C-alpha positions in Angstrom: 84.3 124.4 65.5 83.5 126.9 68.3 84.9 126.6 71.9 81.8 125.2 74.1 81.4 127.1 77.5 82.5 125.5 80.6 79.3 124.0 82.3 81.9 124.8 85.7 80.1 128.1 87.6 82.9 130.1 89.1 82.9 129.4 93.2 80.9 131.5 95.3 79.4 131.8 98.9 76.3 130.3 97.6 78.4 127.0 96.2 80.4 127.0 99.2 77.0 127.0 101.7 75.5 124.7 99.9 78.5 122.4 100.3 79.0 123.1 103.9 75.2 122.4 104.2 75.7 119.3 102.2 78.7 117.8 104.3 77.1 118.8 107.8 73.9 117.7 107.3 75.0 114.0 105.8 73.1 111.2 107.9 74.9 108.5 105.0 77.1 108.9 101.9 78.1 106.6 99.5 82.0 105.6 99.9 84.0 104.6 96.9 87.3 103.0 97.8 90.0 100.8 95.6 89.8 97.3 95.7 93.3 96.1 97.1 93.5 93.5 94.7 91.7 94.6 91.2 92.2 98.6 91.6 88.7 98.4 90.7 86.4 100.6 92.5 84.0 99.3 95.0 81.4 101.7 96.5 79.5 101.1 99.6 77.0 103.0 102.2 78.3 104.0 105.4 76.8 106.3 108.2 78.3 109.8 108.5 78.6 112.7 111.0 81.4 115.7 111.4 84.2 116.6 113.8 83.8 119.4 116.0 85.9 120.7 113.3 83.6 120.0 110.8 85.5 117.5 109.2 83.4 114.5 107.7 83.9 111.1 109.5 82.1 107.6 110.4 82.6 105.0 112.7 83.6 101.8 110.8 84.5 98.0 111.8 87.8 96.3 110.9 84.9 93.7 109.8 83.9 95.6 106.6 85.5 95.3 103.6 86.3 99.2 103.0 88.0 99.4 105.9 91.0 96.8 104.6 90.7 98.8 101.3 91.4 102.0 103.3 94.6 101.3 105.4 96.2 99.8 101.5 95.0 102.9 100.3 93.6 106.0 102.0 92.7 108.0 98.9 88.6 107.7 98.5 85.6 109.4 97.4 82.6 110.2 99.5 79.1 111.0 97.6 76.8 113.4 99.8 73.3 114.7 99.6 69.7 113.2 99.2 67.1 113.3 96.7 63.8 115.3 98.1 60.5 113.7 98.5 59.0 114.8 95.0 61.0 115.7 91.6 63.4 114.3 89.4 66.3 113.3 91.8 68.8 114.7 89.8 67.8 118.0 90.3 68.9 118.1 94.0 71.7 118.8 95.1 74.5 116.5 96.0 78.7 116.5 96.7 81.2 114.1 96.0 84.2 115.0 97.9 87.9 113.6 96.8 89.6 112.5 100.4 91.9 111.2 102.7 91.1 109.0 104.7 92.8 109.1 108.4 92.3 106.7 111.0 91.9 107.9 114.6 94.0 105.9 117.0 92.1 104.7 119.9 94.5 106.3 122.0 94.1 109.9 120.7 93.7 112.9 123.1 90.8 114.4 121.4 89.2 110.9 120.7 86.5 111.5 123.8 85.5 114.5 122.4 85.2 113.3 119.0 83.0 110.1 120.3 80.8 112.5 122.4 80.0 114.7 119.5 79.4 111.9 117.6 77.1 110.2 119.7 75.3 113.4 120.0 74.6 113.6 115.9 74.6 109.5 116.1 72.5 108.2 119.5 72.0 105.2 118.4 75.6 104.4 117.7 75.9 104.0 121.6 75.2 100.3 121.0 78.4 99.4 119.3 81.1 102.6 119.5 82.8 101.3 122.3 83.3 97.5 120.3 86.9 96.9 119.7 86.8 96.8 115.9 85.1 100.2 115.6 87.0 103.0 114.9 86.9 106.4 113.7 88.0 107.4 109.9 87.9 111.2 109.2 88.3 112.2 105.7 90.2 115.0 105.1 89.0 117.0 101.6 91.1 117.1 99.0 88.7 118.7 96.6 85.1 118.5 95.7 82.8 118.4 92.6 79.5 120.0 93.5 76.2 119.7 91.7 74.4 122.5 93.9 71.0 121.7 91.5 69.7 121.9 87.7 72.8 124.1 86.1 74.7 124.6 89.3 77.6 122.8 88.7 81.5 123.7 90.5 84.7 123.0 91.2 85.3 123.5 94.8 88.6 123.6 97.2 88.8 122.1 100.4 89.1 125.3 101.8 85.6 125.9 100.0 84.1 123.2 102.0 84.5 124.6 105.3 82.7 127.0 107.2 
């Protein structure tokens, strides 16, 4: 039986730009965590933003299931990318990021800058950003799988996802 060619293309500048744009432009994402008791995947939708250096981030409540799961196991995955208004949703670019979640301490020296930057992206968050149960979580990218559109599949490194 002949070897089947890989559907994964070599990473190039176009793929890096698509990845960067998907991360930068994401207003929400699907966050996958592992259930601490069963080990089964649990997926939820979260608001997305980026830090001043482009790290994906969100503001999440301690009351949410996914916060507790991330504290027990910070390994997670984010799916970013929105289907367009027309056509098959599977032909639009999307990226799956394999990440390690890192909670930003309330006394972190860069918290005021991240708070200001997040509010510029999500002004409605002003209603709850300072509630005691809301915390920033940064998603440190370990690797990524990019589907840049029909026939454009790539495996990316963390460095490939940066501007």
